mmCIF entry with sequence, helices, sheets and N, C-alpha, C, O atoms, coordinates in Angstrom:
data_MODEL
# 
_entry.id   MODEL 
# 
_entity.id                         1 
_entity.type                       polymer 
_entity.pdbx_number_of_molecules   1 
# 
_entity_poly.entity_id                      1 
_entity_poly.type                           'polypeptide(L)' 
_entity_poly.nstd_linkage                   no 
_entity_poly.nstd_monomer                   no 
_entity_poly.pdbx_seq_one_letter_code       
;(UNK)(UNK)(UNK)(UNK)(UNK)(UNK)(UNK)(UNK)(UNK)(UNK)(UNK)(UNK)(UNK)(UNK)(UNK)(UNK)
(UNK)(UNK)(UNK)(UNK)(UNK)(UNK)(UNK)(UNK)(UNK)(UNK)(UNK)(UNK)(UNK)(UNK)(UNK)(UNK)
(UNK)(UNK)(UNK)(UNK)(UNK)(UNK)(UNK)(UNK)(UNK)(UNK)(UNK)(UNK)(UNK)
;
_entity_poly.pdbx_seq_one_letter_code_can   XXXXXXXXXXXXXXXXXXXXXXXXXXXXXXXXXXXXXXXXXXXXX 
_entity_poly.pdbx_strand_id                 A 
# 
loop_
_entity_poly_seq.entity_id 
_entity_poly_seq.num 
_entity_poly_seq.mon_id 
_entity_poly_seq.hetero 
1 1  UNK n 
1 2  UNK n 
1 3  UNK n 
1 4  UNK n 
1 5  UNK n 
1 6  UNK n 
1 7  UNK n 
1 8  UNK n 
1 9  UNK n 
1 10 UNK n 
1 11 UNK n 
1 12 UNK n 
1 13 UNK n 
1 14 UNK n 
1 15 UNK n 
1 16 UNK n 
1 17 UNK n 
1 18 UNK n 
1 19 UNK n 
1 20 UNK n 
1 21 UNK n 
1 22 UNK n 
1 23 UNK n 
1 24 UNK n 
1 25 UNK n 
1 26 UNK n 
1 27 UNK n 
1 28 UNK n 
1 29 UNK n 
1 30 UNK n 
1 31 UNK n 
1 32 UNK n 
1 33 UNK n 
1 34 UNK n 
1 35 UNK n 
1 36 UNK n 
1 37 UNK n 
1 38 UNK n 
1 39 UNK n 
1 40 UNK n 
1 41 UNK n 
1 42 UNK n 
1 43 UNK n 
1 44 UNK n 
1 45 UNK n 
# 
_struct_asym.id          A 
_struct_asym.entity_id   1 
# 
_struct_conf.conf_type_id            HELX_P 
_struct_conf.id                      HELX_P1 
_struct_conf.pdbx_PDB_helix_id       AA1 
_struct_conf.beg_label_comp_id       UNK 
_struct_conf.beg_label_asym_id       A 
_struct_conf.beg_label_seq_id        28 
_struct_conf.pdbx_beg_PDB_ins_code   ? 
_struct_conf.end_label_comp_id       UNK 
_struct_conf.end_label_asym_id       A 
_struct_conf.end_label_seq_id        32 
_struct_conf.pdbx_end_PDB_ins_code   ? 
_struct_conf.beg_auth_comp_id        UNK 
_struct_conf.beg_auth_asym_id        A 
_struct_conf.beg_auth_seq_id         28 
_struct_conf.end_auth_comp_id        UNK 
_struct_conf.end_auth_asym_id        A 
_struct_conf.end_auth_seq_id         32 
_struct_conf.pdbx_PDB_helix_class    1 
_struct_conf.details                 ? 
_struct_conf.pdbx_PDB_helix_length   5 
# 
_struct_conf_type.id          HELX_P 
_struct_conf_type.criteria    ? 
_struct_conf_type.reference   ? 
# 
_struct_sheet.id               AA1 
_struct_sheet.type             ? 
_struct_sheet.number_strands   2 
_struct_sheet.details          ? 
# 
_struct_sheet_order.sheet_id     AA1 
_struct_sheet_order.range_id_1   1 
_struct_sheet_order.range_id_2   2 
_struct_sheet_order.offset       ? 
_struct_sheet_order.sense        anti-parallel 
# 
loop_
_struct_sheet_range.sheet_id 
_struct_sheet_range.id 
_struct_sheet_range.beg_label_comp_id 
_struct_sheet_range.beg_label_asym_id 
_struct_sheet_range.beg_label_seq_id 
_struct_sheet_range.pdbx_beg_PDB_ins_code 
_struct_sheet_range.end_label_comp_id 
_struct_sheet_range.end_label_asym_id 
_struct_sheet_range.end_label_seq_id 
_struct_sheet_range.pdbx_end_PDB_ins_code 
_struct_sheet_range.beg_auth_comp_id 
_struct_sheet_range.beg_auth_asym_id 
_struct_sheet_range.beg_auth_seq_id 
_struct_sheet_range.end_auth_comp_id 
_struct_sheet_range.end_auth_asym_id 
_struct_sheet_range.end_auth_seq_id 
AA1 1 UNK A 14 ? UNK A 19 ? UNK A 14 UNK A 19 
AA1 2 UNK A 22 ? UNK A 27 ? UNK A 22 UNK A 27 
# 
loop_
_atom_site.group_PDB 
_atom_site.id 
_atom_site.type_symbol 
_atom_site.label_atom_id 
_atom_site.label_alt_id 
_atom_site.label_comp_id 
_atom_site.label_asym_id 
_atom_site.label_entity_id 
_atom_site.label_seq_id 
_atom_site.pdbx_PDB_ins_code 
_atom_site.Cartn_x 
_atom_site.Cartn_y 
_atom_site.Cartn_z 
_atom_site.occupancy 
_atom_site.B_iso_or_equiv 
_atom_site.pdbx_formal_charge 
_atom_site.auth_seq_id 
_atom_site.auth_comp_id 
_atom_site.auth_asym_id 
_atom_site.auth_atom_id 
_atom_site.pdbx_PDB_model_num 
ATOM 1   N N  . UNK A 1 1  ? 0.812   -1.152 0.009   1.00 0.00 ? 1  UNK A N  1 
ATOM 2   C CA . UNK A 1 1  ? 0.016   -0.019 -0.023  1.00 0.00 ? 1  UNK A CA 1 
ATOM 3   C C  . UNK A 1 1  ? 0.901   1.277  -0.033  1.00 0.00 ? 1  UNK A C  1 
ATOM 4   O O  . UNK A 1 1  ? 1.871   1.347  0.723   1.00 0.00 ? 1  UNK A O  1 
ATOM 5   N N  . UNK A 1 2  ? 0.609   2.197  -0.796  1.00 0.00 ? 2  UNK A N  1 
ATOM 6   C CA . UNK A 1 2  ? 1.312   3.414  -0.881  1.00 0.00 ? 2  UNK A CA 1 
ATOM 7   C C  . UNK A 1 2  ? 0.957   4.392  0.179   1.00 0.00 ? 2  UNK A C  1 
ATOM 8   O O  . UNK A 1 2  ? -0.179  4.420  0.652   1.00 0.00 ? 2  UNK A O  1 
ATOM 9   N N  . UNK A 1 3  ? 1.957   5.241  0.587   1.00 0.00 ? 3  UNK A N  1 
ATOM 10  C CA . UNK A 1 3  ? 1.717   6.176  1.585   1.00 0.00 ? 3  UNK A CA 1 
ATOM 11  C C  . UNK A 1 3  ? 0.980   7.432  1.191   1.00 0.00 ? 3  UNK A C  1 
ATOM 12  O O  . UNK A 1 3  ? 1.303   8.043  0.172   1.00 0.00 ? 3  UNK A O  1 
ATOM 13  N N  . UNK A 1 4  ? -0.008  7.833  1.976   1.00 0.00 ? 4  UNK A N  1 
ATOM 14  C CA . UNK A 1 4  ? -0.832  8.997  1.681   1.00 0.00 ? 4  UNK A CA 1 
ATOM 15  C C  . UNK A 1 4  ? -0.039  10.244 1.461   1.00 0.00 ? 4  UNK A C  1 
ATOM 16  O O  . UNK A 1 4  ? 0.835   10.527 2.281   1.00 0.00 ? 4  UNK A O  1 
ATOM 17  N N  . UNK A 1 5  ? -0.249  10.975 0.486   1.00 0.00 ? 5  UNK A N  1 
ATOM 18  C CA . UNK A 1 5  ? 0.420   12.208 0.310   1.00 0.00 ? 5  UNK A CA 1 
ATOM 19  C C  . UNK A 1 5  ? -0.458  13.418 0.335   1.00 0.00 ? 5  UNK A C  1 
ATOM 20  O O  . UNK A 1 5  ? -0.282  14.393 -0.396  1.00 0.00 ? 5  UNK A O  1 
ATOM 21  N N  . UNK A 1 6  ? -1.464  13.294 1.265   1.00 0.00 ? 6  UNK A N  1 
ATOM 22  C CA . UNK A 1 6  ? -2.471  14.336 1.413   1.00 0.00 ? 6  UNK A CA 1 
ATOM 23  C C  . UNK A 1 6  ? -1.807  15.638 1.797   1.00 0.00 ? 6  UNK A C  1 
ATOM 24  O O  . UNK A 1 6  ? -0.898  15.701 2.624   1.00 0.00 ? 6  UNK A O  1 
ATOM 25  N N  . UNK A 1 7  ? -2.313  16.673 1.150   1.00 0.00 ? 7  UNK A N  1 
ATOM 26  C CA . UNK A 1 7  ? -1.813  18.094 1.498   1.00 0.00 ? 7  UNK A CA 1 
ATOM 27  C C  . UNK A 1 7  ? -0.695  18.554 0.628   1.00 0.00 ? 7  UNK A C  1 
ATOM 28  O O  . UNK A 1 7  ? -0.406  19.750 0.640   1.00 0.00 ? 7  UNK A O  1 
ATOM 29  N N  . UNK A 1 8  ? 0.018   17.645 -0.191  1.00 0.00 ? 8  UNK A N  1 
ATOM 30  C CA . UNK A 1 8  ? 1.128   17.991 -0.991  1.00 0.00 ? 8  UNK A CA 1 
ATOM 31  C C  . UNK A 1 8  ? 0.671   18.626 -2.330  1.00 0.00 ? 8  UNK A C  1 
ATOM 32  O O  . UNK A 1 8  ? -0.428  18.370 -2.821  1.00 0.00 ? 8  UNK A O  1 
ATOM 33  N N  . UNK A 1 9  ? 1.517   19.416 -2.861  1.00 0.00 ? 9  UNK A N  1 
ATOM 34  C CA . UNK A 1 9  ? 1.208   20.166 -4.149  1.00 0.00 ? 9  UNK A CA 1 
ATOM 35  C C  . UNK A 1 9  ? 1.371   19.115 -5.292  1.00 0.00 ? 9  UNK A C  1 
ATOM 36  O O  . UNK A 1 9  ? 2.136   18.153 -5.232  1.00 0.00 ? 9  UNK A O  1 
ATOM 37  N N  . UNK A 1 10 ? 0.541   19.430 -6.359  1.00 0.00 ? 10 UNK A N  1 
ATOM 38  C CA . UNK A 1 10 ? 0.712   18.573 -7.639  1.00 0.00 ? 10 UNK A CA 1 
ATOM 39  C C  . UNK A 1 10 ? 1.925   19.122 -8.298  1.00 0.00 ? 10 UNK A C  1 
ATOM 40  O O  . UNK A 1 10 ? 2.160   20.329 -8.356  1.00 0.00 ? 10 UNK A O  1 
ATOM 41  N N  . UNK A 1 11 ? 2.700   18.178 -8.802  1.00 0.00 ? 11 UNK A N  1 
ATOM 42  C CA . UNK A 1 11 ? 3.979   18.463 -9.565  1.00 0.00 ? 11 UNK A CA 1 
ATOM 43  C C  . UNK A 1 11 ? 3.766   19.409 -10.701 1.00 0.00 ? 11 UNK A C  1 
ATOM 44  O O  . UNK A 1 11 ? 2.699   19.365 -11.313 1.00 0.00 ? 11 UNK A O  1 
ATOM 45  N N  . UNK A 1 12 ? 4.719   20.279 -11.039 1.00 0.00 ? 12 UNK A N  1 
ATOM 46  C CA . UNK A 1 12 ? 4.688   21.209 -12.162 1.00 0.00 ? 12 UNK A CA 1 
ATOM 47  C C  . UNK A 1 12 ? 4.897   20.424 -13.454 1.00 0.00 ? 12 UNK A C  1 
ATOM 48  O O  . UNK A 1 12 ? 5.992   19.923 -13.705 1.00 0.00 ? 12 UNK A O  1 
ATOM 49  N N  . UNK A 1 13 ? 3.878   20.319 -14.254 1.00 0.00 ? 13 UNK A N  1 
ATOM 50  C CA . UNK A 1 13 ? 4.032   19.639 -15.532 1.00 0.00 ? 13 UNK A CA 1 
ATOM 51  C C  . UNK A 1 13 ? 3.219   20.414 -16.621 1.00 0.00 ? 13 UNK A C  1 
ATOM 52  O O  . UNK A 1 13 ? 2.382   21.246 -16.270 1.00 0.00 ? 13 UNK A O  1 
ATOM 53  N N  . UNK A 1 14 ? 3.463   20.144 -17.953 1.00 0.00 ? 14 UNK A N  1 
ATOM 54  C CA . UNK A 1 14 ? 2.834   20.782 -18.939 1.00 0.00 ? 14 UNK A CA 1 
ATOM 55  C C  . UNK A 1 14 ? 2.019   19.691 -19.753 1.00 0.00 ? 14 UNK A C  1 
ATOM 56  O O  . UNK A 1 14 ? 2.596   18.689 -20.175 1.00 0.00 ? 14 UNK A O  1 
ATOM 57  N N  . UNK A 1 15 ? 0.689   19.904 -19.960 1.00 0.00 ? 15 UNK A N  1 
ATOM 58  C CA . UNK A 1 15 ? -0.132  19.041 -20.645 1.00 0.00 ? 15 UNK A CA 1 
ATOM 59  C C  . UNK A 1 15 ? -0.450  19.531 -22.103 1.00 0.00 ? 15 UNK A C  1 
ATOM 60  O O  . UNK A 1 15 ? -0.839  20.679 -22.317 1.00 0.00 ? 15 UNK A O  1 
ATOM 61  N N  . UNK A 1 16 ? -0.269  18.632 -23.061 1.00 0.00 ? 16 UNK A N  1 
ATOM 62  C CA . UNK A 1 16 ? -0.695  19.097 -24.525 1.00 0.00 ? 16 UNK A CA 1 
ATOM 63  C C  . UNK A 1 16 ? -2.207  18.788 -24.588 1.00 0.00 ? 16 UNK A C  1 
ATOM 64  O O  . UNK A 1 16 ? -2.649  17.681 -24.281 1.00 0.00 ? 16 UNK A O  1 
ATOM 65  N N  . UNK A 1 17 ? -2.982  19.820 -25.000 1.00 0.00 ? 17 UNK A N  1 
ATOM 66  C CA . UNK A 1 17 ? -4.451  19.466 -25.045 1.00 0.00 ? 17 UNK A CA 1 
ATOM 67  C C  . UNK A 1 17 ? -4.895  20.039 -26.421 1.00 0.00 ? 17 UNK A C  1 
ATOM 68  O O  . UNK A 1 17 ? -4.257  20.936 -26.972 1.00 0.00 ? 17 UNK A O  1 
ATOM 69  N N  . UNK A 1 18 ? -6.029  19.477 -26.960 1.00 0.00 ? 18 UNK A N  1 
ATOM 70  C CA . UNK A 1 18 ? -6.629  19.946 -28.154 1.00 0.00 ? 18 UNK A CA 1 
ATOM 71  C C  . UNK A 1 18 ? -7.744  20.919 -28.007 1.00 0.00 ? 18 UNK A C  1 
ATOM 72  O O  . UNK A 1 18 ? -8.762  20.586 -27.401 1.00 0.00 ? 18 UNK A O  1 
ATOM 73  N N  . UNK A 1 19 ? -7.609  22.114 -28.533 1.00 0.00 ? 19 UNK A N  1 
ATOM 74  C CA . UNK A 1 19 ? -8.729  23.138 -28.460 1.00 0.00 ? 19 UNK A CA 1 
ATOM 75  C C  . UNK A 1 19 ? -9.093  23.560 -29.823 1.00 0.00 ? 19 UNK A C  1 
ATOM 76  O O  . UNK A 1 19 ? -8.256  24.133 -30.519 1.00 0.00 ? 19 UNK A O  1 
ATOM 77  N N  . UNK A 1 20 ? -10.326 23.311 -30.270 1.00 0.00 ? 20 UNK A N  1 
ATOM 78  C CA . UNK A 1 20 ? -10.672 23.688 -31.644 1.00 0.00 ? 20 UNK A CA 1 
ATOM 79  C C  . UNK A 1 20 ? -9.681  23.300 -32.745 1.00 0.00 ? 20 UNK A C  1 
ATOM 80  O O  . UNK A 1 20 ? -9.223  24.100 -33.562 1.00 0.00 ? 20 UNK A O  1 
ATOM 81  N N  . UNK A 1 21 ? -9.396  21.998 -32.687 1.00 0.00 ? 21 UNK A N  1 
ATOM 82  C CA . UNK A 1 21 ? -8.539  21.371 -33.684 1.00 0.00 ? 21 UNK A CA 1 
ATOM 83  C C  . UNK A 1 21 ? -7.126  21.951 -33.695 1.00 0.00 ? 21 UNK A C  1 
ATOM 84  O O  . UNK A 1 21 ? -6.446  21.829 -34.713 1.00 0.00 ? 21 UNK A O  1 
ATOM 85  N N  . UNK A 1 22 ? -6.651  22.574 -32.618 1.00 0.00 ? 22 UNK A N  1 
ATOM 86  C CA . UNK A 1 22 ? -5.282  23.057 -32.481 1.00 0.00 ? 22 UNK A CA 1 
ATOM 87  C C  . UNK A 1 22 ? -4.717  22.552 -31.151 1.00 0.00 ? 22 UNK A C  1 
ATOM 88  O O  . UNK A 1 22 ? -5.425  22.469 -30.147 1.00 0.00 ? 22 UNK A O  1 
ATOM 89  N N  . UNK A 1 23 ? -3.438  22.221 -31.172 1.00 0.00 ? 23 UNK A N  1 
ATOM 90  C CA . UNK A 1 23 ? -2.701  21.787 -29.886 1.00 0.00 ? 23 UNK A CA 1 
ATOM 91  C C  . UNK A 1 23 ? -2.268  23.023 -29.185 1.00 0.00 ? 23 UNK A C  1 
ATOM 92  O O  . UNK A 1 23 ? -1.735  23.981 -29.744 1.00 0.00 ? 23 UNK A O  1 
ATOM 93  N N  . UNK A 1 24 ? -2.546  22.928 -27.874 1.00 0.00 ? 24 UNK A N  1 
ATOM 94  C CA . UNK A 1 24 ? -2.041  24.009 -26.967 1.00 0.00 ? 24 UNK A CA 1 
ATOM 95  C C  . UNK A 1 24 ? -1.385  23.396 -25.774 1.00 0.00 ? 24 UNK A C  1 
ATOM 96  O O  . UNK A 1 24 ? -1.581  22.209 -25.514 1.00 0.00 ? 24 UNK A O  1 
ATOM 97  N N  . UNK A 1 25 ? -0.609  24.154 -25.029 1.00 0.00 ? 25 UNK A N  1 
ATOM 98  C CA . UNK A 1 25 ? 0.082   23.617 -23.951 1.00 0.00 ? 25 UNK A CA 1 
ATOM 99  C C  . UNK A 1 25 ? -0.491  24.312 -22.635 1.00 0.00 ? 25 UNK A C  1 
ATOM 100 O O  . UNK A 1 25 ? -0.517  25.541 -22.563 1.00 0.00 ? 25 UNK A O  1 
ATOM 101 N N  . UNK A 1 26 ? -0.917  23.566 -21.674 1.00 0.00 ? 26 UNK A N  1 
ATOM 102 C CA . UNK A 1 26 ? -1.458  24.026 -20.485 1.00 0.00 ? 26 UNK A CA 1 
ATOM 103 C C  . UNK A 1 26 ? -0.698  23.462 -19.238 1.00 0.00 ? 26 UNK A C  1 
ATOM 104 O O  . UNK A 1 26 ? -0.471  22.257 -19.124 1.00 0.00 ? 26 UNK A O  1 
ATOM 105 N N  . UNK A 1 27 ? -0.319  24.383 -18.317 1.00 0.00 ? 27 UNK A N  1 
ATOM 106 C CA . UNK A 1 27 ? 0.565   23.833 -17.226 1.00 0.00 ? 27 UNK A CA 1 
ATOM 107 C C  . UNK A 1 27 ? -0.392  23.429 -16.068 1.00 0.00 ? 27 UNK A C  1 
ATOM 108 O O  . UNK A 1 27 ? -1.570  23.786 -16.023 1.00 0.00 ? 27 UNK A O  1 
ATOM 109 N N  . UNK A 1 28 ? 0.220   22.655 -15.137 1.00 0.00 ? 28 UNK A N  1 
ATOM 110 C CA . UNK A 1 28 ? -0.682  22.104 -13.985 1.00 0.00 ? 28 UNK A CA 1 
ATOM 111 C C  . UNK A 1 28 ? -1.180  23.270 -13.201 1.00 0.00 ? 28 UNK A C  1 
ATOM 112 O O  . UNK A 1 28 ? -2.327  23.180 -12.764 1.00 0.00 ? 28 UNK A O  1 
ATOM 113 N N  . UNK A 1 29 ? -0.512  24.323 -12.963 1.00 0.00 ? 29 UNK A N  1 
ATOM 114 C CA . UNK A 1 29 ? -0.997  25.469 -12.116 1.00 0.00 ? 29 UNK A CA 1 
ATOM 115 C C  . UNK A 1 29 ? -2.233  26.018 -12.796 1.00 0.00 ? 29 UNK A C  1 
ATOM 116 O O  . UNK A 1 29 ? -3.156  26.374 -12.063 1.00 0.00 ? 29 UNK A O  1 
ATOM 117 N N  . UNK A 1 30 ? -2.363  26.127 -14.090 1.00 0.00 ? 30 UNK A N  1 
ATOM 118 C CA . UNK A 1 30 ? -3.618  26.618 -14.678 1.00 0.00 ? 30 UNK A CA 1 
ATOM 119 C C  . UNK A 1 30 ? -4.755  25.630 -14.452 1.00 0.00 ? 30 UNK A C  1 
ATOM 120 O O  . UNK A 1 30 ? -5.923  26.018 -14.476 1.00 0.00 ? 30 UNK A O  1 
ATOM 121 N N  . UNK A 1 31 ? -4.470  24.513 -14.259 1.00 0.00 ? 31 UNK A N  1 
ATOM 122 C CA . UNK A 1 31 ? -5.603  23.469 -14.166 1.00 0.00 ? 31 UNK A CA 1 
ATOM 123 C C  . UNK A 1 31 ? -5.891  23.301 -12.600 1.00 0.00 ? 31 UNK A C  1 
ATOM 124 O O  . UNK A 1 31 ? -7.060  23.244 -12.219 1.00 0.00 ? 31 UNK A O  1 
ATOM 125 N N  . UNK A 1 32 ? -4.926  23.229 -11.771 1.00 0.00 ? 32 UNK A N  1 
ATOM 126 C CA . UNK A 1 32 ? -5.067  22.719 -10.409 1.00 0.00 ? 32 UNK A CA 1 
ATOM 127 C C  . UNK A 1 32 ? -4.960  23.695 -9.306  1.00 0.00 ? 32 UNK A C  1 
ATOM 128 O O  . UNK A 1 32 ? -5.451  23.418 -8.213  1.00 0.00 ? 32 UNK A O  1 
ATOM 129 N N  . UNK A 1 33 ? -4.323  24.875 -9.520  1.00 0.00 ? 33 UNK A N  1 
ATOM 130 C CA . UNK A 1 33 ? -3.906  25.773 -8.503  1.00 0.00 ? 33 UNK A CA 1 
ATOM 131 C C  . UNK A 1 33 ? -5.195  26.385 -7.748  1.00 0.00 ? 33 UNK A C  1 
ATOM 132 O O  . UNK A 1 33 ? -6.058  27.013 -8.362  1.00 0.00 ? 33 UNK A O  1 
ATOM 133 N N  . UNK A 1 34 ? -5.241  26.159 -6.437  1.00 0.00 ? 34 UNK A N  1 
ATOM 134 C CA . UNK A 1 34 ? -6.319  26.647 -5.617  1.00 0.00 ? 34 UNK A CA 1 
ATOM 135 C C  . UNK A 1 34 ? -7.479  25.736 -5.573  1.00 0.00 ? 34 UNK A C  1 
ATOM 136 O O  . UNK A 1 34 ? -8.511  26.093 -5.006  1.00 0.00 ? 34 UNK A O  1 
ATOM 137 N N  . UNK A 1 35 ? -7.361  24.472 -6.191  1.00 0.00 ? 35 UNK A N  1 
ATOM 138 C CA . UNK A 1 35 ? -8.351  23.444 -6.191  1.00 0.00 ? 35 UNK A CA 1 
ATOM 139 C C  . UNK A 1 35 ? -7.953  22.210 -5.381  1.00 0.00 ? 35 UNK A C  1 
ATOM 140 O O  . UNK A 1 35 ? -6.772  21.952 -5.147  1.00 0.00 ? 35 UNK A O  1 
ATOM 141 N N  . UNK A 1 36 ? -8.952  21.471 -4.967  1.00 0.00 ? 36 UNK A N  1 
ATOM 142 C CA . UNK A 1 36 ? -8.650  20.156 -4.338  1.00 0.00 ? 36 UNK A CA 1 
ATOM 143 C C  . UNK A 1 36 ? -8.677  19.111 -5.470  1.00 0.00 ? 36 UNK A C  1 
ATOM 144 O O  . UNK A 1 36 ? -9.618  19.045 -6.261  1.00 0.00 ? 36 UNK A O  1 
ATOM 145 N N  . UNK A 1 37 ? -7.624  18.311 -5.514  1.00 0.00 ? 37 UNK A N  1 
ATOM 146 C CA . UNK A 1 37 ? -7.393  17.331 -6.623  1.00 0.00 ? 37 UNK A CA 1 
ATOM 147 C C  . UNK A 1 37 ? -7.197  16.045 -5.971  1.00 0.00 ? 37 UNK A C  1 
ATOM 148 O O  . UNK A 1 37 ? -6.407  15.899 -5.037  1.00 0.00 ? 37 UNK A O  1 
ATOM 149 N N  . UNK A 1 38 ? -7.949  15.061 -6.484  1.00 0.00 ? 38 UNK A N  1 
ATOM 150 C CA . UNK A 1 38 ? -7.860  13.605 -6.057  1.00 0.00 ? 38 UNK A CA 1 
ATOM 151 C C  . UNK A 1 38 ? -7.206  12.786 -7.225  1.00 0.00 ? 38 UNK A C  1 
ATOM 152 O O  . UNK A 1 38 ? -7.749  12.750 -8.329  1.00 0.00 ? 38 UNK A O  1 
ATOM 153 N N  . UNK A 1 39 ? -6.083  12.158 -6.977  1.00 0.00 ? 39 UNK A N  1 
ATOM 154 C CA . UNK A 1 39 ? -5.441  11.447 -7.957  1.00 0.00 ? 39 UNK A CA 1 
ATOM 155 C C  . UNK A 1 39 ? -5.394  9.932  -7.598  1.00 0.00 ? 39 UNK A C  1 
ATOM 156 O O  . UNK A 1 39 ? -4.999  9.516  -6.509  1.00 0.00 ? 39 UNK A O  1 
ATOM 157 N N  . UNK A 1 40 ? -5.834  9.149  -8.620  1.00 0.00 ? 40 UNK A N  1 
ATOM 158 C CA . UNK A 1 40 ? -5.769  7.639  -8.326  1.00 0.00 ? 40 UNK A CA 1 
ATOM 159 C C  . UNK A 1 40 ? -5.312  6.987  -9.568  1.00 0.00 ? 40 UNK A C  1 
ATOM 160 O O  . UNK A 1 40 ? -5.392  7.546  -10.662 1.00 0.00 ? 40 UNK A O  1 
ATOM 161 N N  . UNK A 1 41 ? -4.836  5.811  -9.397  1.00 0.00 ? 41 UNK A N  1 
ATOM 162 C CA . UNK A 1 41 ? -4.289  5.114  -10.538 1.00 0.00 ? 41 UNK A CA 1 
ATOM 163 C C  . UNK A 1 41 ? -4.705  3.506  -10.396 1.00 0.00 ? 41 UNK A C  1 
ATOM 164 O O  . UNK A 1 41 ? -4.859  2.957  -9.305  1.00 0.00 ? 41 UNK A O  1 
ATOM 165 N N  . UNK A 1 42 ? -4.851  2.880  -11.615 1.00 0.00 ? 42 UNK A N  1 
ATOM 166 C CA . UNK A 1 42 ? -5.118  1.491  -11.579 1.00 0.00 ? 42 UNK A CA 1 
ATOM 167 C C  . UNK A 1 42 ? -3.994  0.795  -12.425 1.00 0.00 ? 42 UNK A C  1 
ATOM 168 O O  . UNK A 1 42 ? -3.505  1.308  -13.431 1.00 0.00 ? 42 UNK A O  1 
ATOM 169 N N  . UNK A 1 43 ? -3.650  -0.376 -11.937 1.00 0.00 ? 43 UNK A N  1 
ATOM 170 C CA . UNK A 1 43 ? -2.536  -1.076 -12.564 1.00 0.00 ? 43 UNK A CA 1 
ATOM 171 C C  . UNK A 1 43 ? -2.890  -1.413 -13.990 1.00 0.00 ? 43 UNK A C  1 
ATOM 172 O O  . UNK A 1 43 ? -4.032  -1.767 -14.284 1.00 0.00 ? 43 UNK A O  1 
ATOM 173 N N  . UNK A 1 44 ? -1.880  -1.302 -14.918 1.00 0.00 ? 44 UNK A N  1 
ATOM 174 C CA . UNK A 1 44 ? -2.085  -1.564 -16.300 1.00 0.00 ? 44 UNK A CA 1 
ATOM 175 C C  . UNK A 1 44 ? -1.971  -3.122 -16.585 1.00 0.00 ? 44 UNK A C  1 
ATOM 176 O O  . UNK A 1 44 ? -1.508  -3.897 -15.748 1.00 0.00 ? 44 UNK A O  1 
ATOM 177 N N  . UNK A 1 45 ? -2.368  -3.469 -17.669 1.00 0.00 ? 45 UNK A N  1 
ATOM 178 C CA . UNK A 1 45 ? -2.328  -4.880 -18.134 1.00 0.00 ? 45 UNK A CA 1 
ATOM 179 C C  . UNK A 1 45 ? -0.944  -5.247 -18.437 1.00 0.00 ? 45 UNK A C  1 
ATOM 180 O O  . UNK A 1 45 ? -0.680  -6.380 -18.841 1.00 0.00 ? 45 UNK A O  1 
# 
C-alpha cells in the first residue's frame, strides 16, 4: 500500500491539449492551483 500524500502540491508539468482542432500547452498550475485534486491510478495490463 502506498503512503498517503495528502496536502502535497501537484507536480509542475505541462499537458498538451486539443482546443478547436489546435494543440495548446497548459501547465498544471492553470488546471489545479487553488483546487482540491484527487489522484488515483489503476494497474495496467
